[in-house]
All heavy atoms as an XYZ file, in Angstrom:
797
protein
N     -17.170      7.081      7.373
C     -16.051      6.270      7.602
C     -14.836      7.137      7.733
O     -14.720      8.201      7.229
C     -15.873      5.474      6.249
C     -16.961      4.516      5.871
S     -16.697      3.688      4.291
C     -15.674      2.289      5.088
N     -13.882      6.669      8.654
C     -12.655      7.451      8.889
C     -11.555      6.681      8.517
O     -11.365      5.553      8.737
C     -12.657      7.707     10.490
C     -11.390      8.491     10.744
C     -13.856      8.500     10.984
N     -10.639      7.457      7.778
C      -9.359      6.765      7.285
C      -8.287      7.602      7.793
O      -8.272      8.852      8.003
C      -9.340      6.946      5.767
C     -10.370      6.057      5.047
C     -11.528      6.561      4.748
C     -10.065      4.701      4.791
C     -12.523      5.769      4.176
C     -11.082      3.925      4.152
C     -12.185      4.474      3.918
N      -7.064      6.919      8.091
C      -5.866      7.565      8.306
C      -5.047      7.717      7.121
O      -4.849      6.687      6.369
C      -5.028      6.768      9.387
C      -5.503      6.852     10.726
O      -6.226      7.927     11.164
N      -5.428      5.866     11.525
N      -4.663      8.954      6.744
C      -3.934      9.293      5.585
C      -2.457      9.664      5.957
O      -2.314     10.497      6.867
C      -4.548     10.442      4.784
C      -6.101     10.104      4.540
C      -3.792     10.820      3.455
C      -6.294      9.014      3.622
N      -1.529      9.187      5.292
C      -0.167      9.565      5.491
C       0.420     10.361      4.314
O       0.305      9.908      3.244
C       0.755      8.276      5.713
C       0.295      7.463      6.885
C       2.287      8.660      5.765
C       0.998      6.213      7.076
N       0.859     11.562      4.595
C       1.316     12.445      3.645
C       2.792     12.558      3.863
O       3.314     12.833      4.870
C       0.640     13.808      3.635
C      -0.814     13.631      3.578
C       1.182     14.715      2.620
C      -1.626     14.895      4.028
N       3.592     12.331      2.726
C       5.150     12.543      2.765
C       5.360     13.676      1.845
O       5.113     13.772      0.700
C       5.779     11.223      2.189
C       7.277     11.383      2.254
C       5.381     10.006      3.070
N       6.010     14.666      2.585
C       6.452     15.835      1.737
C       7.932     15.836      1.791
O       8.636     15.586      2.761
C       6.000     17.110      2.429
S       4.263     17.205      2.622
N       8.580     16.244      0.639
C       9.899     16.337      0.519
C      10.301     17.763      0.824
O       9.826     18.737      0.229
C      10.416     15.989     -0.865
C      11.988     16.065     -1.129
C      12.668     15.084     -0.245
C      12.204     15.820     -2.553
N      11.173     18.055      1.896
C      11.554     19.358      2.161
C      12.931     19.628      1.682
O      13.957     19.009      2.246
C      11.517     19.491      3.792
C      11.866     20.996      4.203
O      11.643     21.892      3.509
O      12.244     21.105      5.482
N      13.072     20.488      0.686
C      14.390     20.665      0.022
C      14.641     22.132      0.025
O      13.887     22.835     -0.634
C      14.348     20.007     -1.312
C      15.677     20.192     -2.166
C      15.519     19.582     -3.470
C      14.876     20.384     -4.519
N      15.671     21.584     -5.004
N      15.753     22.522      0.576
C      16.122     24.040      0.457
C      16.433     24.352     -0.975
O      16.832     23.442     -1.805
C      17.344     24.231      1.304
C      17.420     22.996      2.221
C      16.705     21.918      1.482
N      16.241     25.569     -1.424
C      16.477     26.061     -2.844
C      17.891     25.870     -3.192
O      18.793     26.121     -2.282
C      15.982     27.540     -2.957
C      14.554     27.727     -3.117
C      14.255     29.202     -3.531
C      12.821     29.242     -3.914
N      12.475     30.596     -4.339
N      18.111     25.460     -4.382
C      19.503     25.331     -4.861
C      20.194     24.094     -4.411
O      21.324     23.886     -4.817
N      19.578     23.243     -3.538
C      20.232     22.135     -3.067
C      19.868     20.966     -3.961
O      18.679     20.810     -4.298
C      19.873     21.874     -1.602
C      20.834     20.784     -0.979
C      20.524     20.751      0.530
O      20.423     21.819      1.142
O      20.473     19.632      1.055
N      20.732     20.043     -4.216
C      20.398     18.778     -5.011
C      19.621     17.867     -4.118
O      19.650     17.928     -2.925
C      21.662     18.202     -5.401
C      22.294     18.997     -6.497
C      23.335     18.183     -7.222
C      23.970     19.100     -8.391
N      24.822     18.420     -9.264
N      18.861     16.936     -4.770
C      17.820     16.174     -4.143
C      18.471     14.888     -3.589
O      17.874     14.123     -2.957
C      16.793     15.818     -5.223
C      15.582     15.131     -4.687
C      14.784     16.061     -3.759
C      14.711     14.725     -5.889
N      19.759     14.691     -3.787
C      20.340     13.309     -3.398
C      20.444     13.028     -2.131
O      19.645     12.504     -1.394
C      21.633     13.080     -4.244
C      21.489     13.228     -5.733
C      22.876     13.470     -6.513
O      23.892     13.369     -5.825
O      22.818     13.684     -7.686
N      21.586     13.309     -1.541
C      21.867     12.813     -0.116
C      21.353     13.713      0.971
O      21.053     13.138      2.083
C      23.494     12.784      0.118
C      23.969     11.753     -0.747
C      25.465     11.516     -0.573
N      26.031     10.630     -1.493
C      27.291     10.544     -1.786
N      28.174     11.275     -1.180
N      27.711      9.594     -2.634
N      21.161     14.898      0.816
C      20.807     15.810      1.830
C      19.291     16.032      2.005
O      18.802     16.842      2.701
C      21.373     17.105      1.647
C      22.904     17.102      1.764
C      23.437     18.512      1.599
N      24.785     18.441      1.240
C      25.510     19.457      0.956
N      25.102     20.600      0.971
N      26.737     19.296      0.566
N      18.515     15.235      1.283
C      17.062     15.430      1.269
C      16.542     14.898      2.615
O      16.926     13.980      3.197
C      16.351     14.631      0.188
O      16.653     13.345      0.308
N      15.460     15.638      3.249
C      14.908     15.190      4.371
C      13.331     15.077      4.137
O      12.833     15.739      3.274
C      15.150     16.084      5.458
O      14.645     17.357      5.180
N      12.693     14.158      4.825
C      11.274     13.985      4.547
C      10.382     14.439      5.848
O      10.896     14.284      6.999
C      11.000     12.465      4.414
C      11.512     12.062      3.160
C      12.862     11.345      3.002
C      10.845     12.146      1.889
C      13.338     11.005      1.876
C      11.352     11.696      0.674
C      12.717     11.114      0.739
N       9.308     15.074      5.575
C       8.385     15.334      6.673
C       7.180     14.488      6.387
O       6.558     14.431      5.282
C       7.955     16.881      6.422
C       6.818     17.428      7.148
C       7.220     17.350      8.706
C       6.405     18.784      6.805
N       6.907     13.661      7.450
C       5.825     12.727      7.248
C       4.633     13.266      8.217
O       4.802     13.416      9.445
C       6.208     11.347      7.654
C       7.323     10.834      6.775
C       5.025     10.281      7.769
C       7.945      9.555      7.101
N       3.486     13.395      7.738
C       2.315     13.873      8.429
C       1.229     12.860      8.346
O       0.920     12.427      7.216
C       1.927     15.205      7.864
C       0.533     15.746      8.300
C       0.621     16.188      9.732
C       0.192     16.978      7.365
N       0.618     12.419      9.538
C      -0.468     11.603      9.421
C      -1.632     12.227      9.999
O      -1.577     12.865     10.963
C      -0.171     10.333     10.469
O       1.008      9.738     10.037
C      -1.264      9.342     10.416
N      -2.740     12.075      9.265
C      -3.932     12.811      9.601
C      -5.213     11.858      9.339
O      -5.071     10.887      8.633
C      -4.136     14.115      8.856
O      -5.297     14.781      9.322
C      -4.358     13.840      7.293
N      -6.287     12.159      9.914
C      -7.498     11.421      9.908
C      -8.346     12.120      8.815
O      -8.560     13.322      8.825
C      -8.212     11.136     11.185
O      -7.534     10.380     12.081
N      -9.108     11.369      8.036
C     -10.033     11.963      7.050
C     -11.362     11.255      7.183
O     -11.442     10.031      7.291
C      -9.417     11.626      5.698
C     -10.212     12.047      4.455
C     -10.313     13.565      4.357
C      -9.600     11.412      3.237
N     -12.317     12.034      7.368
C     -13.709     11.326      7.440
C     -14.405     11.707      6.130
O     -14.609     12.765      5.651
C     -14.507     12.175      8.653
C     -15.834     11.541      8.777
C     -16.549     12.006      9.976
C     -17.854     11.394     10.155
N     -18.635     11.859     11.261
N     -14.831     10.565      5.602
C     -15.634     10.637      4.288
C     -17.065     10.424      4.562
O     -17.466      9.498      5.281
C     -15.165      9.404      3.336
C     -13.655      9.364      2.945
C     -13.498      8.162      1.990
C     -13.428     10.651      2.096
N     -17.796     11.419      4.071
C     -19.243     11.270      4.229
C     -19.789     10.643      2.805
O     -19.813     11.223      1.854
C     -19.869     12.639      4.388
C     -19.436     13.151      5.764
C     -20.171     14.465      6.120
O     -21.085     14.743      5.448
O     -19.669     15.155      7.038
N     -20.131      9.360      2.917
C     -20.526      8.635      1.645
C     -21.996      8.176      1.895
O     -22.361      8.018      3.035
C     -19.572      7.502      1.411
C     -18.231      7.957      1.012
C     -19.527      6.526      2.568
N     -22.691      8.009      0.776
C     -24.061      7.441      0.845
C     -23.895      5.902      0.956
O     -22.794      5.345      0.830
C     -24.903      7.852     -0.244
C     -24.405      7.519     -1.566
O     -23.794      6.451     -1.782
N     -24.619      8.292     -2.537
N     -24.968      5.160      1.096
C     -24.854      3.760      1.313
C     -24.410      3.049      0.040
O     -23.662      1.998      0.207
C     -26.254      3.205      1.651
O     -27.212      3.427      0.680
N     -24.701      3.542     -1.053
C     -24.222      2.870     -2.324
C     -22.637      3.016     -2.461
O     -21.906      2.111     -2.687
C     -24.822      3.501     -3.610
C     -24.358      2.837     -4.907
C     -25.112      3.571     -6.035
O     -26.098      4.148     -5.981
O     -24.361      3.475     -7.168
N     -22.117      4.231     -2.116
C     -20.695      4.437     -2.209
C     -19.954      3.690     -1.151
O     -18.912      3.098     -1.437
C     -20.403      5.963     -2.018
C     -20.888      6.827     -3.184
C     -20.837      8.281     -2.908
O     -20.871      8.705     -1.715
O     -20.629      9.074     -3.911
N     -20.627      3.586     -0.032
C     -20.007      2.778      1.004
C     -19.981      1.307      0.760
O     -18.926      0.616      1.001
C     -20.785      2.929      2.434
C     -20.193      2.114      3.558
C     -20.949      2.345      4.815
O     -21.819      3.255      4.958
O     -20.554      1.716      5.852
N     -20.922      0.772      0.045
C     -20.989     -0.643     -0.402
C     -19.790     -0.802     -1.458
O     -19.033     -1.783     -1.280
C     -22.304     -0.939     -1.074
O     -23.227     -0.698     -0.074
C     -22.246     -2.374     -1.572
N     -19.558      0.130     -2.331
C     -18.569      0.048     -3.339
C     -17.158      0.116     -2.655
O     -16.333     -0.619     -2.976
C     -18.631      1.098     -4.379
C     -19.970      0.856     -5.286
C     -17.423      1.166     -5.259
C     -20.277      1.949     -6.118
N     -17.025      1.008     -1.718
C     -15.745      1.165     -1.055
C     -15.336     -0.102     -0.225
O     -14.246     -0.443     -0.210
C     -15.759      2.350     -0.187
C     -14.566      2.901      0.456
C     -13.478      3.225     -0.603
C     -14.837      4.197      1.280
N     -16.318     -0.620      0.419
C     -16.065     -1.767      1.241
C     -15.644     -3.017      0.323
O     -14.907     -3.785      0.720
C     -17.281     -2.195      2.098
C     -17.477     -1.133      3.329
C     -18.479     -1.683      4.357
N     -18.765     -0.737      5.326
C     -17.846     -0.534      6.399
N     -16.811     -1.364      6.542
N     -18.238      0.304      7.253
N     -16.372     -3.143     -0.748
C     -16.029     -4.175     -1.809
C     -14.579     -3.965     -2.354
O     -13.921     -4.991     -2.348
C     -16.996     -4.144     -2.893
N     -14.219     -2.757     -2.594
C     -12.859     -2.548     -3.024
C     -11.852     -2.820     -1.923
O     -10.765     -3.345     -2.203
C     -12.650     -1.013     -3.505
C     -13.330     -0.700     -4.814
C     -12.856     -1.548     -6.074
O     -11.717     -1.615     -6.215
O     -13.701     -2.100     -6.630
N     -12.072     -2.475     -0.689
C     -11.326     -2.759      0.407
C     -11.149     -4.310      0.573
O     -10.032     -4.755      0.803
C     -11.734     -2.094      1.768
C     -11.564     -0.576      1.746
S     -11.995      0.273      3.267
C     -13.263     -0.607      4.137
N     -12.284     -5.047      0.397
C     -12.115     -6.495      0.522
C     -11.295     -7.035     -0.616
O     -10.531     -8.038     -0.410
C     -13.635     -7.025      0.460
N     -11.397     -6.532     -1.766
C     -10.577     -6.971     -2.889
C      -9.063     -6.794     -2.624
O      -8.301     -7.628     -2.870
C     -10.917     -6.281     -4.144
C     -12.262     -6.653     -4.940
C     -12.422     -6.033     -6.063
C     -13.700     -5.917     -6.638
N     -13.956     -5.110     -7.784
N      -8.824     -5.625     -2.110
C      -7.427     -5.161     -1.739
C      -6.818     -6.162     -0.752
O      -5.761     -6.712     -0.795
C      -7.331     -3.769     -1.279
C      -5.978     -3.349     -0.884
C      -5.114     -3.003     -1.891
C      -5.620     -3.292      0.534
C      -3.705     -2.600     -1.519
C      -4.339     -2.861      0.925
C      -3.419     -2.569     -0.121
O      -2.218     -2.107      0.201
N      -7.587     -6.397      0.399
C      -7.141     -7.310      1.459
C      -6.935     -8.710      1.005
O      -5.923     -9.312      1.332
C      -8.128     -7.144      2.686
C      -8.014     -5.815      3.219
C      -7.818     -8.258      3.704
C      -9.203     -5.526      4.311
N      -7.858     -9.118      0.133
C      -7.756    -10.508     -0.450
C      -6.542    -10.582     -1.272
O      -5.787    -11.533     -1.298
C      -8.985    -10.864     -1.187
N      -6.192     -9.482     -2.042
C      -5.051     -9.528     -2.889
C      -3.773     -9.605     -2.126
O      -2.891    -10.347     -2.385
C      -4.986     -8.188     -3.694
S      -3.595     -7.988     -4.918
N      -3.695     -8.887     -1.054
C      -2.497     -8.878     -0.064
C      -2.369    -10.264      0.598
O      -1.248    -10.808      0.466
C      -2.597     -7.765      0.985
C      -1.500     -7.901      1.986
C      -2.484     -6.416      0.319
N      -3.420    -10.793      0.970
C      -3.468    -12.096      1.525
C      -2.933    -13.114      0.658
O      -2.153    -14.106      0.949
C      -4.720    -12.405      2.207
C      -5.040    -11.649      3.511
O      -4.209    -11.128      4.049
N      -6.359    -11.661      3.680
N      -3.402    -12.940     -0.605
C      -2.986    -13.964     -1.744
C      -1.486    -13.858     -2.116
O      -0.768    -14.944     -2.236
C      -3.828    -13.641     -2.977
O      -3.384    -14.458     -4.041
N      -1.047    -12.587     -2.065
C       0.382    -12.523     -2.327
C       1.267    -13.060     -1.200
O       2.319    -13.643     -1.492
C       0.679    -11.022     -2.554
C       0.259    -10.396     -3.811
C       0.277     -8.862     -3.814
C       0.960    -10.930     -4.923
N       0.818    -12.840      0.041
C       1.589    -13.447      1.201
C       1.595    -15.074      1.079
O       2.516    -15.585      1.298
C       0.995    -12.912      2.493
C       1.546    -13.697      3.710
C       1.208    -11.504      2.685
N       0.414    -15.516      0.799
C       0.226    -16.985      0.694
C       1.142    -17.485     -0.465
O       1.820    -18.606     -0.246
C      -1.197    -17.329      0.426
N       1.193    -16.837     -1.610
C       2.097    -17.112     -2.635
C       3.482    -17.248     -2.242
O       4.239    -18.201     -2.512
C       1.876    -16.187     -3.866
C       0.910    -16.572     -4.931
C       0.941    -15.588     -6.058
O       0.526    -14.517     -5.806
N       1.586    -15.937     -7.129
N       3.976    -16.238     -1.541
C       5.279    -16.188     -1.081
C       5.607    -17.257     -0.040
O       6.717    -17.989     -0.124
C       5.712    -14.777     -0.423
C       7.191    -14.597     -0.271
O       7.846    -14.149     -1.243
O       7.702    -14.838      0.746
N       4.698    -17.571      0.953
C       4.969    -18.645      1.824
C       4.945    -19.980      1.209
O       5.444    -20.864      1.756
C       3.976    -18.400      2.924
C       3.987    -17.190      3.856
C       2.838    -17.195      4.818
C       5.383    -17.102      4.479
N       4.290    -20.026      0.078
C       4.213    -21.469     -0.551
C       5.498    -21.683     -1.460
O       5.662    -22.684     -1.996
C       2.993    -21.518     -1.456
O       3.091    -20.683     -2.495
N       6.304    -20.714     -1.519
C       7.599    -20.912     -2.224
C       7.775    -20.014     -3.505
O       8.970    -19.974     -3.930
N       6.808    -19.430     -3.909
C       6.956    -18.569     -5.089
C       7.276    -17.102     -4.532
O       6.485    -16.420     -4.041
C       5.632    -18.552     -5.983
C       5.783    -17.678     -7.170
C       4.510    -17.556     -7.911
O       3.544    -18.308     -7.612
O       4.442    -16.865     -9.015
N       8.451    -16.667     -4.904
C       8.933    -15.295     -4.400
C       8.145    -14.176     -5.115
O       8.012    -14.218     -6.252
C      10.298    -15.122     -4.564
O      10.842    -13.913     -4.234
N       7.796    -13.206     -4.359
C       7.210    -12.045     -4.896
C       8.083    -10.825     -4.874
O       7.667     -9.764     -5.161
C       5.903    -11.692     -4.162
C       6.103    -11.326     -2.689
C       4.869    -12.753     -4.209
C       4.955    -10.644     -1.919
N       9.318    -11.068     -4.656
C      10.272     -9.931     -4.599
C      10.298     -9.060     -5.769
O      10.462     -7.812     -5.726
C      11.640    -10.457     -4.204
C      11.812    -10.975     -2.917
C      13.163    -11.519     -2.543
N      14.208    -10.470     -2.804
C      15.405    -10.646     -2.923
N      15.900    -11.825     -2.964
N      16.222     -9.592     -3.091
N      10.270     -9.681     -7.095
C      10.284     -8.900     -8.160
C       8.947     -8.890     -8.951
O       8.915     -8.621    -10.211
C      11.370     -9.511     -9.180
C      12.641     -9.473     -8.515
C      13.763     -9.876     -9.462
C      15.067     -9.772     -8.940
N      16.179    -10.225     -9.827
N       7.852     -9.035     -8.172
C       6.600     -8.934     -8.738
C       6.297     -7.460     -9.305
O       6.645     -6.448     -8.616
C       5.459     -9.286     -7.796
C       5.081    -10.732     -7.947
C       5.938    -11.776     -8.344
C       3.783    -11.126     -7.603
C       5.586    -13.120     -8.427
C       3.397    -12.438     -7.699
C       4.237    -13.432     -8.056
N       5.567     -7.269    -10.351
C       5.012     -5.992    -10.775
C       3.467     -6.096    -10.790
O       2.970     -7.270    -10.637
C       5.451     -5.547    -12.103
O       5.171     -6.550    -13.061
C       7.025     -5.505    -12.084
N       2.873     -5.024    -11.166
C       1.282     -5.081    -11.198
C       0.723     -6.038    -12.198
O      -0.268     -6.665    -11.962
C       0.781     -3.672    -11.437
O       1.163     -3.167    -12.704
N       1.535     -6.284    -13.203
C       1.078     -7.198    -14.351
C       1.155     -8.724    -13.736
O       0.476     -9.566    -14.265
C       1.764     -7.043    -15.586
C       3.188     -7.420    -15.599
C       3.842     -7.216    -17.022
C       5.319     -7.645    -16.825
N       5.889     -7.524    -18.188
N       1.875     -8.943    -12.685
C       2.096    -10.325    -12.187
C       0.898    -10.676    -11.208
O       0.708    -11.805    -10.721
C       3.344    -10.474    -11.435
C       4.526    -10.284    -12.410
O       4.488    -10.899    -13.539
O       5.526     -9.637    -12.086
N       0.132     -9.631    -10.902
C      -0.953     -9.808     -9.894
C      -2.255     -9.938    -10.468
O      -2.642     -8.991    -11.253
C      -0.920     -8.631     -8.853
C      -2.085     -8.761     -7.825
C       0.462     -8.509     -8.162
N      -2.978    -11.061    -10.275
C      -4.316    -11.153    -10.863
C      -5.425    -10.730     -9.851
O      -5.608    -11.367     -8.915
C      -4.585    -12.615    -11.214
S      -3.425    -13.174    -12.471
N      -5.856     -9.379    -10.031
C      -6.886     -8.794     -9.164
C      -7.612     -7.824     -9.933
O      -6.995     -7.126    -10.799
C      -6.315     -8.261     -7.900
N      -8.852     -7.550     -9.658
C      -9.616     -6.532    -10.406
C      -9.421     -5.169     -9.639
O     -10.342     -4.686     -9.070
C     -11.138     -6.966    -10.317
C     -11.478     -7.871    -11.277
C     -13.055     -8.074    -11.331
O     -13.791     -7.068    -11.188
O     -13.517     -9.184    -11.504
N      -8.111     -4.777     -9.695
C      -7.791     -3.460     -9.031
C      -6.942     -2.704     -9.999
O      -6.368     -3.368    -10.912
C      -6.913     -3.754     -7.749
C      -7.731     -4.540     -6.649
C      -6.659     -4.942     -5.645
C      -8.698     -3.658     -6.026
N      -6.848     -1.406     -9.939
C      -6.011     -0.618    -10.750
C      -4.514     -0.986    -10.585
O      -4.141     -1.547     -9.426
C      -6.151      0.882    -10.554
O      -5.674      1.215     -9.362
N      -3.685     -0.621    -11.518
C      -2.294     -1.047    -11.369
C      -1.582     -0.414    -10.164
O      -0.770     -0.931     -9.413
C      -1.561     -0.771    -12.657
O      -1.425      0.599    -12.888
N      -1.973      0.864     -9.888
C      -1.337      1.576     -8.645
C      -1.744      0.844     -7.386
O      -0.926      0.741     -6.557
C      -1.865      2.972     -8.632
N      -2.989      0.446     -7.284
C      -3.407     -0.330     -6.124
C      -2.776     -1.705     -6.067
O      -2.406     -2.138     -4.954
C      -4.940     -0.475     -6.126
C      -5.472     -1.151     -4.874
C      -5.641      0.948     -6.069
N      -2.648     -2.388     -7.131
C      -1.931     -3.669     -7.275
C      -0.447     -3.460     -6.856
O       0.026     -4.354     -6.000
C      -1.976     -4.302     -8.503
C      -3.318     -4.838     -8.812
C      -3.424     -5.747    -10.097
N      -2.708     -5.174    -11.200
C      -3.329     -4.695    -12.337
N      -4.624     -4.626    -12.315
N      -2.634     -4.166    -13.300
N       0.173     -2.406     -7.124
C       1.506     -2.185     -6.780
C       1.591     -1.841     -5.335
O       2.579     -2.374     -4.491
C       2.251     -0.929     -7.576
C       2.639     -1.369     -8.875
O       3.169     -2.463     -9.155
N       2.463     -0.427     -9.894
N       0.679     -1.173     -4.715
C       0.586     -0.948     -3.295
C       0.373     -2.209     -2.496
O       1.007     -2.477     -1.470
C      -0.413      0.093     -2.943
C      -0.421      0.581     -1.450
C       0.840      1.205     -0.976
O       1.303      2.073     -1.712
N       1.336      0.699     -0.007
N      -0.377     -3.055     -3.050
C      -0.616     -4.421     -2.548
C       0.681     -5.250     -2.387
O       0.876     -5.837     -1.474
C      -1.697     -5.221     -3.249
N       1.429     -5.022     -3.394
C       2.684     -5.833     -3.517
C       3.651     -5.257     -2.356
O       4.159     -6.076     -1.615
C       3.372     -5.734     -4.853
C       2.554     -6.432     -5.893
C       4.884     -6.239     -4.766
C       2.979     -6.155     -7.294
N       3.708     -3.944     -2.200
C       4.550     -3.376     -1.133
C       3.955     -3.782      0.167
O       4.860     -4.097      1.055
C       4.458     -1.848     -1.274
C       5.248     -1.280     -2.602
C       5.038      0.250     -2.691
C       6.696     -1.589     -2.536
N       2.655     -3.761      0.423
C       2.185     -4.087      1.608
C       2.375     -5.611      2.053
O       2.738     -5.958      3.144
C       0.669     -3.781      1.815
C       0.393     -2.338      1.831
O       1.363     -1.626      2.071
O      -0.747     -1.849      1.580
N       2.338     -6.502      1.000
C       2.537     -7.835      1.263
C       4.063     -8.142      1.637
O       4.278     -8.843      2.518
C       2.213     -8.695     -0.098
N       4.894     -7.367      0.982
C       6.377     -7.518      1.440
C       6.533     -7.031      2.726
O       7.318     -7.542      3.530
C       7.185     -6.628      0.445
C       7.289     -7.244     -0.911
C       8.228     -6.379     -1.931
C       8.220     -6.902     -3.294
N       8.849     -5.988     -4.127
N       6.011     -5.940      3.050
C       5.964     -5.435      4.603
C       5.533     -6.448      5.443
O       6.083     -6.643      6.595
C       5.147     -4.175      4.671
O       5.118     -3.756      5.914
N       4.361     -7.156      5.236
C       3.827     -8.264      6.043
C       4.853     -9.318      6.181
O       5.067     -9.794      7.359
C       2.457     -8.693      5.573
C       2.039    -10.004      6.231
C       1.408     -7.649      5.700
N       5.386     -9.701      5.049
C       6.390    -10.787      5.060
C       7.674    -10.309      5.920
O       8.175    -11.218      6.695
C       6.835    -11.151      3.764
C       5.727    -11.864      2.919
C       6.095    -11.875      1.436
C       5.545    -13.315      3.553
N       8.069     -9.168      5.941
C       9.298     -8.658      6.782
C       8.904     -8.666      8.196
O       9.693     -9.183      9.032
C       9.671     -7.259      6.327
C      10.576     -7.227      5.097
C      11.183     -5.816      4.992
N      10.223     -4.712      4.888
C       9.538     -4.323      3.763
N       9.897     -4.981      2.556
N       8.758     -3.383      3.705
N       7.646     -8.310      8.545
C       7.375     -8.325      9.971
C       7.199     -9.763     10.344
O       7.519    -10.145     11.647
C       6.053     -7.564     10.156
C       6.279     -6.056     10.333
C       4.942     -5.352     10.640
N       4.459     -4.771      9.442
C       3.221     -4.710      9.143
N       2.184     -5.234      9.857
N       2.773     -4.140      8.014
N       6.682    -10.640      9.604
C       6.517    -12.075     10.023
C       7.959    -12.722     10.150
O       8.180    -13.471     11.111
C       5.806    -12.826      8.750
C       5.753    -14.246      8.965
C       4.918    -14.829      9.907
C       6.595    -15.142      8.193
C       4.855    -16.206     10.067
C       6.499    -16.501      8.419
C       5.587    -17.003      9.313
O       5.518    -18.380      9.480
N       8.944    -12.235      9.305
C      10.297    -12.861      9.343
C      10.910    -12.294     10.654
O      11.674    -13.001     11.316
C      11.121    -12.483      8.220
N      10.669    -11.075     11.109
C      11.227    -10.537     12.280
C      10.784    -11.338     13.421
O      11.426    -11.405     14.466
C      10.972     -9.044     12.422
C      11.860     -8.155     11.480
C      11.612     -6.678     11.771
C      12.473     -5.943     10.797
N      12.158     -4.448     11.083
N       9.497    -11.584     13.543
C       8.893    -12.188     14.608
C       9.325    -13.717     14.753
O       8.965    -14.406     15.878
C       7.329    -12.085     14.611
O       6.893    -12.824     13.602
N       9.807    -14.323     13.749
C      10.285    -15.727     13.906
C      11.573    -15.877     14.674
O      12.478    -15.271     14.702
C      10.296    -16.249     12.377
C       9.010    -16.370     11.820
C       8.045    -17.286     12.474
O       8.406    -18.403     12.887
N       6.754    -16.807     12.738
């Protein structure tokens, strides 16, 4: 399985404060995972849960319930809180792209 990984590094000169002058270096790379069939099954199941969670959040927002202030505890999914938070961010991104296309 091949994944694209985005790495964000903060490039900050010594002695400089982190506030206004910070610059970001964004690096995208591909990562190939060599997994056995059992691990692949688990990984595919987790990906399906994640996609279903994002789709559910988008549907909730489109039905009138705003997800703007959602946190991981507001999301009912069998995913870790970090993954639920990422699903919220991705759902908001989908909604922004949808709004731009309208």
